C-alpha positions as CSV (number, residue, x, y, z in Angstrom):
1,V,21.8,-0.4,5.3
2,F,19.0,0.2,7.8
3,I,15.3,0.0,6.7
4,A,12.3,0.9,8.8
5,G,9.2,-0.8,7.4
6,S,8.6,-4.3,6.0
7,G,6.0,-3.6,3.4
8,P,6.5,-4.1,-0.4
9,I,8.5,-0.8,-0.7
10,G,10.9,-1.7,2.1
11,A,11.1,-5.2,0.7
12,T,12.1,-3.8,-2.7
13,Y,15.1,-1.9,-1.2
14,A,16.1,-5.0,0.8
15,R,15.8,-7.4,-2.2
16,L,17.9,-5.2,-4.5
17,L,20.6,-4.2,-2.0
18,V,21.1,-7.6,-0.4
19,D,21.4,-9.3,-3.8
20,R,24.2,-6.8,-4.6
21,G,26.2,-7.6,-1.5
22,Y,25.0,-5.0,1.0
23,S,23.9,-6.2,4.4
24,V,20.5,-5.0,5.5
25,C,18.8,-4.7,9.0
26,M,15.1,-4.1,8.7
27,V,12.8,-3.2,11.7
28,E,9.1,-3.7,11.8
29,I,6.9,-2.3,14.6
30,G,4.4,-5.2,14.2
31,D,4.6,-8.9,14.4
32,V,4.7,-11.7,11.9
33,Q,1.4,-13.0,10.7
34,L,2.0,-16.6,9.6
35,V,-0.3,-17.7,6.7
36,R,-0.9,-21.3,5.8
37,A,-1.7,-20.9,2.2
38,V,-3.0,-22.9,-0.8
39,T,0.1,-24.5,-2.4
40,S,1.0,-27.2,-4.9
41,H,4.0,-28.2,-2.8
42,P,3.1,-31.5,-1.1
43,S,5.2,-30.8,2.0
44,A,3.1,-27.7,2.7
45,L,0.0,-29.9,3.3
46,T,1.5,-31.5,6.4
47,P,1.0,-29.8,9.7
48,S,4.7,-30.2,10.6
49,S,5.9,-28.5,7.5
50,S,7.3,-25.0,7.7
51,D,7.0,-24.5,4.0
52,G,3.3,-23.9,4.4
53,L,3.8,-20.9,6.7
54,H,4.6,-17.6,5.0
55,P,5.6,-14.4,6.8
56,G,4.5,-11.3,5.1
57,A,2.1,-13.2,2.8
58,H,-1.3,-12.0,1.7
59,L,-3.8,-13.1,4.3
60,K,-6.4,-13.7,1.6
61,N,-4.3,-16.7,0.4
62,E,-5.7,-18.7,3.3
63,I,-8.0,-21.5,2.0
64,R,-11.0,-20.3,4.0
65,F,-10.8,-16.9,2.4
66,Q,-10.2,-18.4,-1.1
67,K,-13.5,-20.2,-0.7
68,D,-15.5,-17.4,0.8
69,I,-14.4,-13.8,0.0
70,D,-16.9,-12.3,2.4
71,A,-15.3,-14.1,5.3
72,F,-12.2,-11.9,4.9
73,V,-12.6,-8.7,6.8
74,R,-9.5,-6.5,6.7
75,S,-10.5,-4.1,9.5
76,G,-8.8,-6.2,12.1
77,A,-5.4,-5.4,10.5
78,L,-6.1,-1.6,10.5
79,S,-5.6,1.0,13.2
80,T,-7.3,4.4,12.7
81,V,-4.8,7.2,12.8
82,S,-6.6,10.1,14.3
83,I,-9.9,9.9,16.3
84,P,-11.4,13.1,17.7
85,T,-12.2,13.0,21.4
86,S,-15.7,12.5,22.6
87,S,-17.6,13.8,25.6
88,M,-17.6,11.9,28.8
89,V,-21.0,13.4,29.7
90,L,-23.6,10.6,29.9
91,P,-27.0,11.9,31.0
92,T,-28.3,8.4,31.9
93,L,-25.3,7.3,33.9
94,D,-25.8,6.0,37.4
95,P,-25.7,9.0,39.7
96,A,-23.1,7.3,41.9
97,A,-20.7,6.5,39.0
98,Y,-17.6,8.5,38.4
99,R,-18.2,11.8,36.7
100,V,-15.7,14.3,35.3
101,D,-15.9,17.8,36.6
102,P,-16.4,20.1,33.5
103,K,-13.6,22.4,34.7
104,D,-11.2,19.4,34.3
105,G,-12.2,18.7,30.8
106,E,-14.7,16.4,29.1
107,A,-12.6,14.8,26.5
108,V,-11.6,11.1,26.6
109,I,-7.9,10.9,25.5
110,T,-7.2,7.2,26.0
111,H,-6.5,4.7,23.2
112,G,-5.0,7.3,20.9
113,R,-7.9,9.8,21.0
114,N,-6.8,13.2,19.7
115,P,-8.1,16.3,21.4
116,N,-6.7,18.5,18.6
117,Q,-8.4,16.6,15.8
118,K,-11.5,18.4,14.4
119,I,-14.1,16.2,12.8
120,F,-14.7,18.5,9.8
121,D,-11.2,18.3,8.4
122,N,-10.2,14.8,9.5
123,L,-9.3,11.9,7.3
124,G,-11.5,9.9,9.5
125,A,-10.9,6.5,7.9
126,E,-7.1,6.9,7.4
127,A,-5.5,3.9,9.0
128,V,-2.2,2.1,9.2
129,T,-1.2,-1.6,9.4
130,R,1.5,-2.8,11.8
131,C,2.7,-6.2,10.8
132,V,5.4,-7.9,8.6
133,G,4.3,-7.1,5.0
134,G,2.3,-4.0,6.0
135,M,-0.7,-3.1,3.9
136,S,0.3,-5.8,1.3
137,T,-1.0,-8.5,3.7
138,H,-4.6,-7.4,2.9
139,W,-4.5,-5.0,-0.2
140,T,-6.5,-5.5,-3.4
141,C,-3.3,-6.2,-5.3
142,A,-4.3,-3.6,-8.0
143,T,-1.2,-2.3,-9.7
144,P,-2.0,0.1,-12.5
145,E,0.4,2.6,-13.8
146,L,-0.3,6.3,-13.1
147,V,-1.4,7.9,-16.3
148,E,1.3,10.0,-18.1
149,G,0.5,13.7,-18.3
150,I,-2.3,13.4,-15.7
151,E,-1.2,11.5,-12.6
152,R,2.4,10.5,-13.1
153,P,5.2,12.5,-11.5
154,K,7.8,13.9,-13.9
155,I,11.3,12.9,-13.0
156,F,13.0,14.6,-16.0
157,A,12.0,17.8,-17.8
158,N,12.6,16.2,-21.2
159,N,9.4,14.3,-22.2
160,K,11.2,11.5,-24.0
161,E,13.7,10.9,-21.3
162,D,11.0,10.9,-18.7
163,H,8.8,8.5,-20.7
164,D,11.7,6.1,-21.2
165,E,12.6,6.2,-17.5
166,W,9.1,5.4,-16.5
167,E,8.8,2.6,-19.1
168,K,11.9,0.9,-17.7
169,L,10.8,1.4,-14.1
170,Y,7.2,0.2,-14.5
171,N,8.4,-2.9,-16.4
172,A,10.8,-3.7,-13.6
173,A,8.2,-3.0,-10.9
174,R,5.6,-5.3,-12.6
175,T,8.2,-8.1,-12.7
176,L,9.1,-7.6,-9.1
177,I,5.6,-7.7,-7.7
178,G,4.2,-10.0,-10.4
179,T,1.5,-8.0,-12.1
180,S,-0.8,-9.6,-14.6
181,S,-3.9,-8.6,-16.5
182,T,-4.9,-12.1,-17.7
183,Q,-5.6,-14.1,-14.6
184,F,-9.4,-13.6,-14.8
185,D,-9.8,-14.0,-18.6
186,E,-11.7,-17.3,-18.3
187,S,-14.4,-16.0,-16.0
188,I,-18.0,-15.7,-17.1
189,R,-18.8,-12.9,-14.7
190,H,-15.6,-11.0,-15.6
191,N,-16.4,-11.1,-19.3
192,T,-20.0,-10.3,-18.8
193,V,-19.1,-7.1,-16.9
194,L,-16.3,-6.2,-19.3
195,D,-18.4,-6.6,-22.4
196,A,-21.4,-4.8,-21.0
197,L,-19.3,-1.7,-20.3
198,K,-17.3,-1.8,-23.6
199,K,-20.6,-1.9,-25.5
200,D,-22.2,1.0,-23.7
201,P,-21.8,4.3,-25.7
202,R,-20.9,6.1,-22.5
203,F,-17.9,3.8,-21.8
204,K,-16.9,2.2,-25.0
205,D,-14.1,4.8,-25.8
206,R,-12.7,5.0,-22.3
207,G,-10.2,2.1,-22.4
208,V,-12.3,-0.3,-20.3
209,R,-9.9,-3.2,-19.5
210,A,-9.0,-6.0,-17.1
211,L,-7.7,-4.5,-13.8
212,P,-3.9,-5.1,-13.5
213,L,-3.4,-7.2,-10.5
214,A,-0.4,-8.6,-8.6
215,C,-1.5,-12.2,-8.6
216,H,-1.3,-15.5,-10.5
217,R,-3.7,-18.4,-10.9
218,I,-2.4,-21.6,-9.3
219,N,-1.8,-24.3,-11.9
220,D,-4.6,-22.7,-14.1
221,G,-7.1,-23.8,-11.4
222,P,-9.8,-22.0,-9.4
223,Y,-7.6,-20.4,-6.8
224,V,-5.5,-17.2,-7.2
225,R,-2.3,-16.5,-5.3
226,W,-2.4,-12.9,-4.2
227,H,1.0,-11.3,-4.1
228,S,2.5,-9.2,-1.3
229,A,5.8,-8.1,0.2
230,E,6.6,-11.8,0.5
231,N,6.8,-12.0,-3.3
232,V,9.3,-9.2,-3.4
233,S,11.3,-10.5,-0.4
234,H,11.5,-14.0,-1.8
235,T,11.8,-13.3,-5.5
236,Q,14.9,-15.2,-6.6
237,L,17.0,-12.7,-8.6
238,P,20.2,-13.9,-10.1
239,P,23.0,-13.1,-7.6
240,V,25.6,-10.5,-8.4
241,G,28.7,-11.4,-6.5
242,N,28.2,-12.4,-2.9
243,R,24.9,-11.6,-1.3
244,G,24.7,-9.6,1.9
245,F,23.1,-10.6,5.1
246,F,19.5,-9.7,5.8
247,R,17.9,-9.5,9.3
248,L,14.4,-8.6,10.2
249,L,13.6,-7.4,13.7
250,C,9.9,-7.7,14.5
251,N,8.0,-5.9,17.3
252,T,10.7,-3.2,17.1
253,R,9.8,0.5,17.0
254,C,11.9,2.9,15.0
255,T,11.9,5.8,17.4
256,K,14.2,8.5,16.0
257,L,17.2,9.3,13.9
258,Y,20.2,11.3,15.1
259,E,21.7,13.8,12.5
260,S,24.8,15.9,12.5
261,G,26.1,17.9,9.6
262,G,23.5,16.5,7.2
263,E,24.5,12.9,8.0
264,I,22.5,10.4,10.0
265,Q,24.7,9.0,12.7
266,L,22.4,6.5,14.4
267,V,18.9,5.3,14.7
268,E,17.3,4.6,18.0
269,V,14.8,1.7,18.2
270,R,12.8,0.1,20.9
271,D,12.2,-3.6,21.7
272,L,8.4,-3.6,22.3
273,I,8.4,-7.2,23.6
274,K,10.9,-6.2,26.4
275,A,8.9,-3.0,27.0
276,M,5.7,-5.1,27.4
277,Q,7.4,-7.4,29.9
278,G,8.5,-4.4,32.0
279,E,12.2,-4.7,31.3
280,T,14.5,-1.6,31.4
281,D,17.0,-2.1,28.6
282,I,14.4,-1.6,25.9
283,D,16.0,1.1,23.7
284,F,19.1,0.5,21.6
285,G,20.9,2.0,18.7
286,I,21.7,0.7,15.2
287,K,24.4,2.3,13.2
288,A,24.5,1.9,9.4
289,K,25.9,3.8,6.4
290,V,22.5,4.4,4.9
291,Y,19.1,4.9,6.5
292,I,15.8,4.3,4.7
293,V,12.4,5.1,6.3
294,A,9.7,3.2,4.4
295,A,7.1,2.9,7.2
296,G,4.1,4.3,5.3
297,A,2.7,7.7,4.5
298,V,1.9,8.5,8.1
299,A,4.6,6.6,10.1
300,T,7.5,7.8,7.9
301,P,6.9,11.5,8.6
302,Q,6.0,10.6,12.2
303,I,9.5,9.1,12.7
304,L,11.2,12.1,11.1
305,A,9.1,14.5,13.2
306,N,10.0,12.6,16.4
307,S,13.6,13.1,15.3
308,G,13.2,16.8,15.5
309,F,13.5,17.3,11.7
310,G,10.2,19.2,11.4
311,G,6.5,18.5,11.3
312,L,5.8,18.9,15.0
313,R,3.0,21.3,16.3
314,N,5.6,23.6,17.8
315,Q,7.6,23.6,14.5
316,E,4.7,24.6,12.1
317,A,6.3,27.9,11.2
318,A,9.9,26.8,11.7
319,T,12.3,27.3,8.7
320,N,15.5,26.2,10.4
321,V,14.6,22.6,10.8
322,L,16.0,19.9,8.6
323,I,12.7,19.2,6.7
324,P,10.5,22.3,6.7
325,S,7.9,20.7,4.3
326,L,7.4,17.5,6.3
327,G,3.8,16.4,6.2
328,K,2.6,19.3,4.1
329,R,0.6,19.2,0.9
330,I,-0.9,15.8,1.4
331,T,-3.2,14.2,-1.1
332,E,-6.0,11.7,-0.8
333,Q,-8.7,10.2,-2.9
334,P,-12.4,11.0,-2.5
335,M,-14.1,7.6,-3.0
336,A,-17.6,6.7,-4.2
337,F,-19.0,3.2,-3.7
338,C,-22.0,1.1,-4.4
339,Q,-22.9,-2.5,-5.0
340,I,-25.2,-3.9,-7.6
341,V,-26.9,-7.2,-8.3
342,L,-26.1,-8.2,-11.9
343,R,-28.8,-7.8,-14.5
344,Q,-30.3,-11.1,-15.7
345,V,-28.7,-12.2,-18.9
346,D,-30.4,-15.2,-20.3
347,A,-27.8,-15.7,-23.0
348,V,-25.1,-16.6,-20.6
349,D,-25.8,-20.4,-20.8
350,K,-26.3,-20.3,-24.6
351,D,-23.6,-21.3,-27.2
352,K,-23.8,-17.8,-28.8
353,D,-23.8,-14.4,-27.2
354,D,-26.5,-11.8,-27.8
355,E,-24.8,-10.7,-31.0
356,G,-24.7,-14.2,-32.4
357,K,-21.0,-14.8,-31.9
358,E,-19.8,-18.3,-30.8
359,R,-18.8,-18.6,-27.2
360,P,-15.2,-19.7,-26.5
361,E,-14.7,-23.4,-25.7
362,W,-13.9,-22.7,-22.0
363,W,-17.2,-20.9,-21.6
364,T,-19.4,-23.6,-23.1
365,S,-17.6,-26.4,-21.2
366,A,-18.2,-24.4,-18.0
367,V,-21.9,-24.2,-18.7
368,T,-22.1,-27.9,-19.6
369,A,-20.3,-28.8,-16.3
370,Q,-22.7,-26.7,-14.3
371,K,-25.7,-28.3,-15.9
372,T,-24.3,-31.7,-15.2
373,E,-23.2,-31.2,-11.6
374,F,-25.7,-28.6,-10.4
375,P,-28.8,-29.1,-12.5
376,N,-31.0,-27.3,-10.0
377,D,-28.9,-24.2,-9.7
378,P,-30.9,-21.3,-11.2
379,I,-27.9,-19.0,-11.6
380,K,-26.5,-19.8,-15.0
381,M,-23.1,-18.0,-14.6
382,R,-22.1,-20.4,-11.9
383,G,-20.1,-22.4,-14.4
384,S,-16.4,-22.2,-15.0
385,P,-13.9,-24.0,-17.1
386,A,-14.2,-27.8,-16.6
387,R,-10.9,-28.0,-14.7
388,Y,-12.5,-25.9,-12.0
389,S,-15.3,-26.8,-9.6
390,P,-18.5,-25.5,-11.2
391,V,-19.1,-23.3,-8.2
392,Q,-15.9,-21.3,-8.6
393,D,-16.4,-18.9,-11.5
394,P,-13.7,-16.2,-10.8
395,E,-15.0,-12.8,-9.8
396,P,-14.9,-9.8,-12.2
397,Q,-11.9,-7.6,-12.1
398,V,-12.5,-4.6,-14.4
399,N,-10.9,-1.1,-14.6
400,I,-11.8,2.2,-16.2
401,P,-8.6,4.2,-16.2
402,V,-8.1,7.9,-15.6
403,S,-8.5,10.2,-18.6
404,E,-8.4,14.0,-19.1
405,K,-12.2,14.2,-19.4
406,F,-12.9,11.7,-16.7
407,P,-10.1,12.3,-14.0
408,W,-11.0,9.3,-11.8
409,H,-10.1,5.7,-11.5
410,A,-12.8,3.0,-11.4
411,Q,-12.7,-0.6,-10.2
412,I,-15.6,-2.9,-10.9
413,H,-14.9,-6.1,-9.0
414,R,-15.6,-8.2,-5.9
415,D,-13.1,-7.9,-3.1
416,A,-12.8,-8.1,0.7
417,F,-13.1,-4.9,2.6
418,S,-14.2,-3.7,6.1
419,Y,-17.4,-2.8,4.3
420,G,-19.4,-4.1,1.4
421,E,-20.2,-7.7,2.6
422,A,-22.9,-9.1,0.4
423,G,-24.8,-10.7,3.3
424,P,-26.8,-13.9,3.5
425,L,-29.9,-12.7,1.6
426,I,-28.4,-12.5,-1.8
427,D,-26.2,-15.0,-3.7
428,A,-22.7,-13.4,-3.5
429,R,-22.0,-14.5,-7.1
430,L,-24.4,-11.9,-8.4
431,V,-23.0,-9.0,-6.4
432,V,-20.4,-6.6,-8.0
433,D,-18.7,-3.7,-6.2
434,L,-18.1,-0.4,-7.9
435,R,-15.4,1.8,-6.4
436,F,-14.5,5.1,-8.0
437,F,-11.4,7.0,-6.8
438,G,-11.0,10.7,-7.4
439,M,-8.0,13.1,-7.1
440,Q,-7.0,15.9,-4.7
441,D,-4.2,18.5,-5.3
442,G,-1.5,18.9,-2.7
443,V,-2.2,22.4,-1.4
444,P,-0.3,23.9,1.7
445,E,-3.5,23.9,3.8
446,N,-3.8,20.1,3.6
447,R,-1.2,18.6,6.0
448,I,-0.4,16.3,8.8
449,I,0.8,17.9,12.1
450,F,2.4,15.7,14.8
451,E,1.5,16.7,18.3
452,N,4.1,17.6,21.0
453,D,1.6,17.0,23.8
454,Y,-0.2,13.8,22.7
455,K,1.1,10.3,21.9
456,D,-0.4,7.5,19.8
457,T,-0.9,4.0,21.2
458,Y,2.7,3.2,20.4
459,G,4.2,6.2,22.2
460,M,5.0,8.3,19.1
461,P,3.7,11.9,18.4
462,Q,0.0,11.8,17.6
463,A,-0.9,12.7,14.0
464,T,-3.5,15.3,13.4
465,F,-5.0,15.8,9.9
466,H,-6.0,19.1,8.3
467,Y,-7.6,18.2,5.0
468,L,-10.4,19.6,2.9
469,P,-11.0,19.1,-0.8
470,T,-10.3,22.0,-3.1
471,P,-13.5,23.4,-4.8
472,A,-12.4,22.2,-8.3
473,R,-11.7,18.7,-7.1
474,A,-14.9,18.6,-5.0
475,K,-16.9,19.4,-8.2
476,Q,-15.1,16.5,-9.9
477,A,-16.1,14.2,-7.1
478,T,-19.8,15.0,-7.9
479,D,-19.2,14.2,-11.6
480,M,-17.5,11.0,-10.5
481,M,-20.5,9.9,-8.5
482,N,-22.7,10.5,-11.6
483,D,-20.4,8.5,-13.7
484,M,-20.5,5.6,-11.2
485,T,-24.3,5.5,-11.3
486,N,-24.1,5.4,-15.1
487,A,-21.9,2.4,-14.9
488,A,-24.1,0.8,-12.2
489,H,-27.1,1.2,-14.5
490,V,-25.3,-0.6,-17.3
491,L,-24.7,-3.6,-15.1
492,G,-27.7,-4.1,-12.8
493,G,-29.7,-2.9,-9.9
494,Y,-28.5,-1.5,-6.5
495,L,-28.1,-3.9,-3.7
496,P,-30.4,-2.6,-0.9
497,G,-28.2,-1.0,1.8
498,S,-25.4,-0.4,-0.7
499,N,-26.8,2.5,-2.7
500,P,-24.3,5.1,-4.2
501,Q,-22.5,6.9,-1.4
502,F,-19.3,8.8,-0.7
503,M,-17.1,7.0,1.8
504,T,-15.4,8.5,4.8
505,P,-12.3,10.5,3.7
506,G,-9.2,8.4,4.0
507,L,-10.9,5.0,3.4
508,A,-9.0,4.6,0.1
509,L,-5.8,4.3,2.1
510,H,-3.9,6.0,-0.7
511,L,-2.5,8.9,1.3
512,G,0.2,10.8,-0.7
513,G,2.4,13.8,-0.6
514,S,3.4,13.6,3.1
515,I,7.1,13.0,2.2
516,R,6.8,14.2,-1.4
517,L,9.6,14.2,-3.9
518,G,10.6,17.2,-6.0
519,T,13.1,18.8,-8.4
520,T,15.8,21.2,-7.3
521,G,13.4,24.0,-8.0
522,E,10.8,22.5,-5.8
523,K,12.9,22.2,-2.6
524,A,10.8,24.6,-0.7
525,E,7.7,22.4,-1.1
526,S,9.2,18.9,-1.1
527,V,11.0,16.6,1.3
528,A,13.4,14.7,-1.0
529,D,14.8,14.6,-4.5
530,Y,13.9,12.1,-7.2
531,N,16.5,9.7,-5.9
532,S,14.3,9.8,-2.7
533,R,17.2,11.3,-0.7
534,V,16.1,13.8,1.8
535,W,17.2,17.4,0.9
536,N,20.4,18.5,2.8
537,T,21.3,15.0,3.9
538,K,23.9,12.5,2.7
539,N,22.4,9.2,3.7
540,L,18.7,9.5,4.6
541,Y,16.1,8.2,2.2
542,V,12.3,8.2,2.3
543,A,10.0,5.7,0.5
544,G,6.4,4.7,0.0
545,N,3.2,6.2,-1.3
546,G,3.8,9.5,0.6
547,T,6.7,10.3,-1.9
548,I,4.3,10.7,-4.8
549,P,3.9,14.5,-5.3
550,T,1.1,14.6,-7.8
551,A,-2.6,14.3,-7.6
552,F,-3.5,10.7,-8.5
553,A,-6.6,8.5,-8.6
554,G,-5.1,5.1,-9.4
555,N,-3.5,2.7,-7.0
556,P,-0.1,4.0,-6.1
557,T,1.9,0.9,-5.1
558,L,3.5,0.2,-8.4
559,T,4.7,3.8,-8.7
560,S,6.1,3.7,-5.2
561,I,8.0,0.5,-6.2
562,C,9.4,2.4,-9.2
563,F,10.8,5.1,-6.9
564,A,12.3,2.5,-4.6
565,I,14.1,0.8,-7.6
566,R,15.5,4.2,-8.7
567,S,16.5,5.0,-5.1
568,A,18.2,1.6,-4.5
569,F,20.5,2.3,-7.5
570,A,21.4,5.7,-6.1
571,I,22.2,4.1,-2.7
572,H,24.3,1.5,-4.5
573,E,26.3,4.2,-6.2
574,Y,26.7,6.1,-2.9
575,L,28.0,3.1,-1.1
576,K,30.2,2.0,-3.9
577,S,31.8,5.4,-4.3
578,A,32.4,5.4,-0.5
579,G,34.2,2.1,-0.8
580,T,31.7,0.3,1.5
581,A,30.3,-2.4,-0.8
582,A,29.3,-5.6,1.0
583,A,29.9,-3.9,4.4
584,A,27.7,-5.1,7.2
585,T,25.9,-2.9,9.6
586,E,27.8,-2.4,12.8
587,S,27.0,-4.8,15.7
588,F,24.1,-3.9,17.8
589,S,22.3,-5.3,20.8
590,S,19.7,-4.4,23.4
591,T,22.6,-3.5,25.7
592,M,23.9,-0.8,23.3
593,V,22.2,2.3,24.7
594,V,22.1,5.4,22.6
595,P,25.4,7.2,23.3
596,D,25.1,10.7,24.9
597,K,27.0,12.3,22.0
598,Y,24.0,11.5,19.7
599,K,21.5,12.9,22.2
600,T,23.1,16.4,22.2
601,P,20.4,18.8,20.9
602,Q,21.2,20.2,17.5
603,K,22.2,23.9,17.4
604,V,19.5,26.1,16.0
605,G,20.6,28.4,13.2
606,T,22.1,28.1,9.7
607,R,22.3,24.4,8.7
608,S,25.2,23.0,6.7
609,V,24.4,22.6,3.0
610,V,24.8,19.2,1.5
611,P,25.3,19.1,-2.3
612,D,22.3,17.8,-4.2
613,S,22.5,14.4,-5.7
614,I,22.6,13.9,-9.4
615,I,19.3,12.9,-11.0
616,K,20.0,10.6,-13.9
617,P,18.3,7.7,-15.8
618,T,18.4,4.3,-14.2
619,P,20.9,2.2,-16.2
620,K,19.7,-1.0,-17.8
621,E,22.4,-2.9,-16.0
622,W,20.6,-2.2,-12.7
623,L,17.5,-3.8,-14.1
624,A,19.2,-6.8,-15.7
625,W,17.2,-9.2,-13.5
626,V,14.0,-8.2,-15.3
627,N,12.7,-11.2,-17.3
628,E,9.6,-13.3,-17.8
629,N,10.6,-16.3,-15.6
630,K,8.1,-18.0,-13.3
631,R,9.5,-17.1,-10.0
632,H,6.2,-16.0,-8.6
633,T,4.5,-19.2,-9.4
634,E,7.4,-21.2,-8.0
635,L,7.6,-19.2,-4.8
636,R,5.9,-21.9,-2.7
637,D,8.5,-24.5,-3.7
638,L,11.3,-22.4,-2.1
639,T,12.6,-22.2,1.4
640,T,10.6,-19.4,2.9
641,S,12.6,-17.9,5.8
642,V,12.3,-14.2,5.9
643,F,14.5,-13.8,8.9
644,A,17.9,-14.7,7.5
645,H,19.2,-14.7,4.0
646,A,22.6,-16.3,3.3
């Protein structure tokens, strides 16, 4: 099996298929970022130990970021997808300096600038991450379910059958990534925010809750282990038979796939290290029995477009391409943001709350510890359970889920972003972030087009966005902003400089619909079926947030893992029926150039029709590994080589 992309979705496929005897070759365009993380394993504390270095781990697990959340700036891991060109005319430039003749153009097109991108319909903050682990190396770890009947896609027409399928899949996905809603229960700030919203008449009936997060608290102490693709890759599932071999190729670009008769014959990849060194044998082929493209909501359709399957500028109106709907009907999330300084609550350090109820033991012990160790600290919520240092009260992690009346998803928390740093003039313990995420329908006008004439910085077709909110969803965004200001009023006052504002489109990084799934009746507007198999192909699968076909406001990762779990079972059945269980990918090397027979242009005309796959419930046997063991908390005691798996 070939997989492009090493994020949590690609890792899900690899984990499930390798453990069932199939050999997997995964390529990642980026490099490995090695993280020395907080760990209870003694050997990890020594500089010579490899156990303390974790490919694909969440970067926020580094001790310096555990101690100072504002020190973590994720912008360094992000590359903006489409940047409109700017004028080279500088009125104050030295008269002798180089000037461009206007007849030759005024636009700068270096560094991935896109002359075809208009500012008014761009997703200006949409970005990608290129490294082992993908976005999961710096995500918020928020893993809510998409709400049934509002956000959640419908796999089966029968409501009960569909509900049961999602219940199984979500349970499995939570186990795989390690979701919990209890890791911040013993936090004074968390409970202060949670209780304030629950008591307010505007929010008390809206299901205010702890935000589901893929993380766990280390030995019930002050630090949290944030989960990532590493947790999926290294999760120790009970082996079924002999495991297959797993190999990860970093700094390797998935360039294009070669298709004939509805079957992918070969994938062409490029060794970027050799290319950087000026060598010539930089392109080679990998031949597998199944091909999975899980490179993100932008890079996945980009690879397919570069393969000639659709989505290119000169194919906009083409109907005789393999994937006519590629990149069409994209969705994004309008996002409102502000920061507040918590309202003064004098009862925080008292034995009873403002309603006269006794505080829990962990609360009172925290306050006592603070008074003893930091008697001059004026901020009374600095305390935390006695087993913590009194300066380490966990941050709030609160969620208001989507509902029919309020179709947006709210997160009230403190996290690390490329914006929203508290700054030195205010104690960061008092600052809370409010992020409200809206919805956008997937309409034909909203799409990604890949340019024939311009390349991105990695030599692939440049993506151009055409995206505008529909009038109805735009009105909802206004209502969402009003709702956020109501929540802010409950909690405190605005931090100067972080007043309520809409963020640049794309900043949520929850792009959907670019490789959307659909039913047989939705072939004309979708890319793949609900097994994630691309229409009219036998062995090509797509994966990631781009597969979600519905408008959604919540974080999509858990749902994308669900689709990957379903799809991995479909692949297992396909390989098993073909008699290829436990078969390795064919040998490959940098000397294996792409054979000429694969480079023959496909004939334009009527395409061969491949029978649709059967969409059926995921059997419980496929999910037999789901249990409540402690494999996520024990991860650091394991050997952590992501490169080879015996």
